[in-house]
Backbone bond lengths (Angstrom), bond angles and torsions (degrees), N, CA, C in turn:
res aa  C-N    CA-C-N  psi(-1)  N-CA   C-N-CA  omega(-1)  CA-C   N-CA-C  phi
1 X - - - 1.447 - - 1.534 109.23 -
2 X 1.317 116.89 133.17 1.462 122.79 -179.04 1.527 109.30 -86.96
3 X 1.339 116.20 130.41 1.459 120.37 176.08 1.522 109.46 -87.17
4 X 1.330 116.72 138.07 1.458 122.28 179.27 1.525 108.19 -110.41
5 X 1.324 116.27 130.09 1.454 121.84 -179.43 1.523 110.18 -116.64
6 X 1.320 116.64 143.39 1.464 122.01 169.29 1.522 106.12 -96.09
7 X 1.315 116.99 118.96 1.457 121.45 -177.71 1.524 109.24 -121.11
8 X 1.314 115.76 134.51 1.459 121.60 -179.52 1.513 109.33 -128.39
9 X 1.326 115.52 148.25 1.467 121.84 173.09 1.522 107.42 -133.06
10 X 1.304 116.50 139.12 1.460 121.88 179.24 1.514 109.46 -116.76
11 X 1.310 116.29 136.86 1.457 123.11 177.06 1.513 105.69 -129.45
12 X 1.315 117.56 115.21 1.459 122.85 -171.01 1.523 109.37 -116.62
13 X 1.326 116.55 130.41 1.463 121.83 174.90 1.526 106.53 -127.18
14 X 1.322 116.20 130.70 1.465 119.81 177.62 1.516 109.57 -143.39
15 X 1.338 115.41 168.52 1.449 120.54 176.52 1.519 113.79 82.83
16 X 1.304 117.82 31.64 1.462 121.39 177.68 1.518 108.26 -125.06
17 X 1.314 116.58 157.51 1.469 121.37 -176.82 1.533 112.93 -114.44
18 X 1.324 118.43 7.47 1.461 120.72 -179.04 1.534 110.63 -95.14
19 X 1.310 115.29 175.41 1.465 122.38 176.83 1.531 108.32 -67.39
20 X 1.346 118.62 135.09 1.465 120.48 178.47 1.533 113.77 -55.93
21 X 1.316 117.50 -27.29 1.469 120.63 178.15 1.528 111.09 -63.44
22 X 1.338 117.25 -31.55 1.465 120.51 177.44 1.529 110.62 -66.51
23 X 1.326 117.16 -38.20 1.460 121.14 177.02 1.526 109.61 -64.88
24 X 1.341 116.57 -46.67 1.470 121.30 179.27 1.520 110.94 -56.76
25 X 1.319 115.99 -45.06 1.469 120.18 -179.50 1.533 110.46 -64.98
26 X 1.316 116.76 -40.75 1.455 120.94 -177.58 1.523 114.08 -66.44
27 X 1.344 116.97 -36.19 1.464 119.59 -178.46 1.523 113.30 -99.76
28 X 1.326 116.56 -8.48 1.462 120.19 176.48 1.520 114.30 75.90
29 X 1.334 117.48 25.81 1.470 122.03 178.34 1.515 109.67 -129.12
30 X 1.323 116.69 141.40 1.457 121.99 175.72 1.531 109.25 -102.70
31 X 1.315 118.24 128.62 1.465 120.29 -179.22 1.525 112.65 -75.14
32 X 1.323 115.84 152.46 1.462 121.36 170.92 1.515 109.92 -81.29
33 X 1.341 115.46 -26.39 1.461 120.78 -176.42 1.522 108.93 -151.22
34 X 1.334 116.15 139.94 1.460 122.66 175.45 1.518 107.22 -127.12
35 X 1.326 116.93 131.02 1.464 121.85 175.57 1.515 106.91 -119.84
36 X 1.324 116.19 121.18 1.455 121.58 -179.24 1.520 110.92 -92.30
37 X 1.330 116.12 154.01 1.452 121.68 179.00 1.531 109.54 -56.11
38 X 1.337 116.87 129.17 1.451 122.55 179.21 1.520 114.83 85.33
39 X 1.311 118.17 -1.86 1.464 122.21 -178.21 1.527 110.70 -72.55
40 X 1.321 116.70 139.30 1.460 121.89 178.12 1.527 109.75 -73.63
41 X 1.320 116.08 130.36 1.458 122.06 179.90 1.516 110.55 -102.97
42 X 1.331 117.06 175.27 1.458 121.48 175.33 1.521 109.00 -57.71
43 X 1.302 117.62 143.63 1.457 121.50 179.01 1.518 112.98 82.08
44 X 1.338 117.89 5.10 1.449 121.19 175.80 1.517 115.65 85.49
45 X 1.330 117.77 -2.21 1.471 119.66 178.64 1.523 109.57 -71.41
46 X 1.305 115.92 157.81 1.461 122.21 175.73 1.520 106.78 -109.41
47 X 1.363 116.50 136.51 1.469 120.19 -174.27 1.525 110.94 -55.43
48 X 1.300 119.60 -81.34 1.458 123.06 179.11 1.522 106.63 -132.83
49 X 1.307 116.77 122.48 1.455 119.59 -176.87 1.527 112.37 -80.64
50 X 1.331 116.30 -27.92 1.471 120.29 -176.57 1.523 109.27 -150.11
51 X 1.307 115.55 167.62 1.472 120.98 179.14 1.499 111.49 -73.51
């Protein structure tokens, strides 16, 4: 019987002031999800209000 695993990897970049698309282009990876500073998250929380 073959075992099936769910595997996840996270790559986090923060502390930049440019468009996230510029980061994607520079590293050659496209994100599955982008959260911008001050963006409303699930449950009503706000990502990061300030630097």
